[in-house]
C-alpha positions in Angstrom: 36.2 93.7 -3.1 36.7 91.7 -6.3 39.6 93.2 -8.2 38.5 91.5 -11.4 35.7 93.9 -11.7 37.9 96.9 -12.2 38.2 98.4 -15.7 41.4 99.9 -17.0 40.8 103.4 -15.6 39.9 101.9 -12.2 43.2 100.1 -12.1 45.2 103.2 -12.5 43.1 104.8 -9.7 43.6 102.0 -7.2 47.1 100.8 -8.1 50.4 102.5 -8.5 50.9 102.1 -12.3 54.6 102.1 -13.1 55.7 103.9 -16.2 59.3 102.9 -16.9 61.5 104.3 -19.6 64.8 102.6 -19.9 67.4 102.5 -22.6 67.7 99.5 -24.9 71.1 98.7 -23.3 69.6 98.6 -19.8 66.6 96.6 -21.1 68.9 94.0 -22.6 71.1 93.9 -19.5 68.0 93.2 -17.3 67.0 90.3 -19.5 70.6 88.9 -19.5 70.8 89.2 -15.7 67.4 87.5 -15.3 68.4 84.7 -17.6 71.6 84.2 -15.6 69.6 84.0 -12.3 67.2 81.4 -13.9 70.1 79.4 -15.3 71.8 79.4 -11.9 68.6 78.2 -10.2 67.9 75.5 -12.7 71.5 74.2 -13.1 72.2 74.4 -9.3 69.2 72.3 -8.4 69.6 70.0 -11.4 73.1 69.1 -10.2 71.7 68.2 -6.8 69.0 66.1 -8.4 71.3 64.2 -10.7 73.9 63.7 -7.9 71.4 62.2 -5.4 69.6 60.2 -8.0 72.6 58.7 -9.8 75.1 57.9 -7.0 74.0 55.0 -4.9 76.1 56.1 -2.0 73.9 59.2 -1.7 70.7 57.2 -1.4 70.2 58.0 2.3 67.1 59.2 4.1 68.5 62.7 4.6 69.3 63.0 0.9 65.8 62.1 0.0 64.8 65.3 1.6 67.6 67.2 -0.2 66.4 65.6 -3.4 62.8 66.7 -2.8 63.9 70.3 -2.0 66.0 70.4 -5.2 63.0 69.2 -7.3 60.7 71.8 -5.9 63.3 74.6 -6.4 64.1 73.3 -9.9 60.4 73.6 -10.8 60.3 77.1 -9.3 63.3 78.0 -11.5 61.6 76.6 -14.7 57.9 77.5 -14.1 57.8 80.5 -11.7 61.0 82.6 -12.0 60.8 83.4 -15.8 57.3 84.9 -15.7 58.1 86.8 -12.5 61.2 88.3 -13.9 59.6 89.2 -17.2 56.7 90.7 -15.3 59.1 92.9 -13.3 61.1 94.0 -16.4 58.1 94.7 -18.5 56.4 96.4 -15.5 53.1 94.7 -16.5 51.7 91.2 -16.9 51.9 90.5 -20.7 50.6 87.0 -20.6 47.0 85.7 -20.9 44.6 85.4 -17.9 44.6 81.6 -18.2 48.4 81.5 -17.9 48.1 83.9 -14.9 45.9 81.4 -13.0 48.2 78.5 -13.8 51.2 80.6 -12.7 49.6 81.5 -9.4 48.6 77.9 -8.6 52.1 76.7 -9.4 53.7 79.5 -7.4 51.7 78.9 -4.3 52.1 75.1 -4.4 55.9 75.0 -5.1 56.7 77.7 -2.6 55.0 75.9 0.2 56.6 72.6 -0.8 60.0 74.2 -0.8 59.4 75.8 2.7 58.3 72.5 4.2 61.1 70.6 2.7 63.5 72.9 4.6 61.5 72.3 7.8 61.7 68.5 7.2 65.4 68.7 6.7 65.7 70.6 10.0 63.6 67.9 11.7 65.7 65.1 10.2 68.9 66.6 11.3 67.6 67.1 14.8 66.4 63.5 15.1 69.6 62.1 13.7 71.7 64.1 16.2 69.6 63.9 19.3 68.9 60.1 19.1 71.1 58.5 16.5 70.4 54.9 17.4 66.6 55.4 17.2 67.1 57.3 14.0 69.1 54.5 12.3 66.6 51.8 13.4 63.4 53.7 12.5 64.1 56.0 9.6 64.7 54.2 6.3 64.7 55.3 2.7 61.2 53.9 2.3 60.0 55.8 5.4 61.5 59.0 4.1 60.0 58.6 0.7 56.6 58.2 2.4 57.2 61.4 4.3 58.3 63.3 1.2 55.2 62.1 -0.8 52.9 63.1 2.1 54.5 66.5 2.2 53.8 67.1 -1.5 50.2 65.8 -1.2 49.4 68.0 1.9 50.9 71.1 0.2 48.9 70.4 -3.0 45.7 70.0 -1.0 46.3 73.2 0.9 47.2 75.2 -2.2 44.0 74.0 -3.9 41.9 74.8 -0.9 43.2 78.4 -0.5 42.7 79.1 -4.2 39.3 77.4 -4.4 37.8 79.1 -1.4 39.5 82.5 -1.5 41.3 83.2 -4.8 40.2 86.4 -6.5 42.5 86.2 -9.6 43.4 89.5 -11.3 44.9 89.6 -14.7 45.0 92.1 -17.5 46.8 91.7 -20.8 46.8 95.5 -21.3 49.6 97.4 -19.5 49.8 97.9 -16.6 48.5 94.4 -16.2 48.3 92.5 -13.0 48.5 88.9 -12.0 47.8 88.1 -8.3 45.0 87.1 -6.0 43.9 88.8 -2.8 43.3 86.9 0.3 40.7 87.9 2.8 41.6 88.6 6.4 41.0 85.1 7.7 42.9 83.3 4.9 45.7 85.9 5.2 46.2 84.9 8.8 45.9 81.2 8.0 48.4 81.4 5.2 50.8 83.4 7.3 50.7 80.8 10.0 50.8 77.7 7.8 53.2 78.9 5.2 55.6 81.0 7.3 55.3 81.2 11.1 55.0 77.4 11.7 57.7 76.2 9.4 60.0 79.1 10.4 59.5 78.3 14.1 60.3 74.6 13.4 63.5 75.6 11.5 64.7 78.0 14.2 63.9 75.8 17.2 65.3 72.6 15.7 68.4 74.1 14.2 69.1 75.9 17.5 68.8 72.5 19.3 71.1 70.9 16.7 73.7 73.6 17.4 73.4 73.1 21.2 73.7 69.4 20.9 76.6 69.6 18.5 78.3 72.0 20.9 77.8 69.6 23.9 79.2 66.7 21.8 82.3 68.8 20.9 82.8 69.7 24.5 82.5 66.1 25.6 85.1 65.1 22.9 87.5 67.8 24.1 87.0 66.7 27.7 87.7 63.0 26.7 90.8 64.0 24.8 92.1 66.0 27.7 92.1 62.8 29.8 93.4 60.5 27.2 95.9 62.5 25.2 98.5 65.0 26.4 98.4 66.9 23.1 95.0 67.8 22.0 95.5 71.2 20.3 94.7 69.9 16.9 91.6 68.1 18.0 90.4 71.0 20.1 91.0 73.4 17.2 89.0 71.1 14.9 86.1 70.9 17.4 85.9 74.7 17.8 86.0 75.1 14.0 83.1 72.7 13.7 81.1 74.7 16.3 81.8 78.0 14.4 80.8 76.4 11.1 77.5 75.1 12.6 76.7 78.5 13.9 77.5 80.1 10.6 75.4 77.7 8.6 72.5 78.2 11.0 72.8 82.0 10.7 72.9 81.9 6.9 69.9 79.6 6.8 67.6 81.7 9.0 68.8 85.0 7.5 68.2 83.9 3.9 64.9 82.4 4.8 63.7 85.6 6.5 65.1 87.9 3.8 63.3 86.0 1.0 60.0 85.2 2.5 59.2 87.8 5.2 58.5 90.7 2.7 55.9 88.6 0.8 54.0 87.4 3.9 54.0 90.9 5.5 52.7 92.4 2.3 50.1 89.6 2.0 48.9 90.2 5.6 48.6 93.9 5.1 47.1 93.8 1.6 43.6 94.8 2.9 45.1 97.7 4.9 47.6 99.3 2.6 47.1 100.3 -1.1 48.3 97.6 -3.4 51.2 98.7 -5.6 52.2 96.7 -8.7 55.9 97.4 -8.3 55.9 96.2 -4.7 54.1 93.0 -5.6 56.7 92.3 -8.3 59.5 92.9 -5.9 58.2 90.6 -3.1 57.4 87.9 -5.7 61.0 88.2 -7.0 62.4 87.9 -3.5 60.2 84.9 -2.8 61.6 83.0 -5.8 65.2 83.9 -5.1 65.0 81.5 -2.1 65.1 78.7 -4.6 68.3 80.1 -6.1 70.1 80.2 -2.8 68.9 76.9 -1.4 71.3 74.8 -3.5 74.2 76.9 -2.1 73.0 76.3 1.5 72.0 72.7 1.3 74.4 71.4 -1.4 77.6 73.4 -1.6 78.1 72.9 2.1 78.3 69.2 1.5 81.8 68.0 0.5 80.3 65.3 -1.8 78.6 67.9 -3.9 81.9 69.3 -5.2 83.0 65.8 -6.2 79.7 65.0 -7.8 79.9 68.3 -9.7 83.3 67.4 -11.2 82.0 63.9 -12.2 79.0 65.3 -13.9 80.8 68.1 -15.7 83.4 65.7 -17.0 80.7 63.3 -18.1 82.2 60.5 -16.0 78.7 59.6 -14.8 78.1 57.9 -18.2 80.8 55.4 -17.6 80.0 51.8 -16.6 79.4 51.4 -12.8 79.8 55.2 -12.3 76.9 55.0 -9.8 79.1 53.0 -7.5 81.9 55.7 -7.3 82.8 56.7 -3.8 81.8 60.4 -3.5 82.0 60.6 0.3 85.7 60.1 0.7 
């Protein structure tokens, strides 16, 4: 069923057409809150981009992945989040059809890139912890740049294919307007597996392995200290604290990932079974983009160097001579 063939009356028969009546104060408050979310997303990811790009001490293979994630989330904040939030506030798509198509293409591409950046970071951390000597000898910045470039290219090809072979774009400038495309049953399953199940499985499995390995290392260190030092209370306490922190970060990561992405993919999979509702589509799209807002908190604010870089950037010390050589890891 091609949704683009519906006329205005058909849309109100097949979709739940929201009719919102809000006061001017609430209307302004919604736009202020939306602007704050967009600003937080853009600034948070921009700080990560500037930090990794400017300070030479941060030019490591792992940070190349963090940089790639921040770039994809920064583009989500600048290109995807504003139209999504305006669409939700106005309760209809107020932009042209051509902008709708560009918006959907950018959304699909950037979301997949962001998801696979997270999966690659999980893989990088697992390899670095499970076999550190092999990791140091084989994984260089050049190798990681190749991996990152390949990830962007593969995601671009996949997004182009799914839109070319399946996309039924729906857009109407008249309220209640829509801007989305419906996947058929086959592509819904393919997209669910490629964009959600597979990267989520990689993240959960590898981060679980990272936690198990870290716990074994901490236990080995405690055992060694018990034989070499009579007083190991402080060291043992530090090891246990590290274990709890690793478990906490893992729990936050998986919980946020599920919270933001699961509603979208469930709704996409059931789009041919349940009746599409504009309000629901707007909500799941908003939840999907919020993952890019939270990613800087998970992948940057947990790093001690980020707070130091933040101070250097805010105080404009990065414009000083040789500021790129400042030690931000101490």
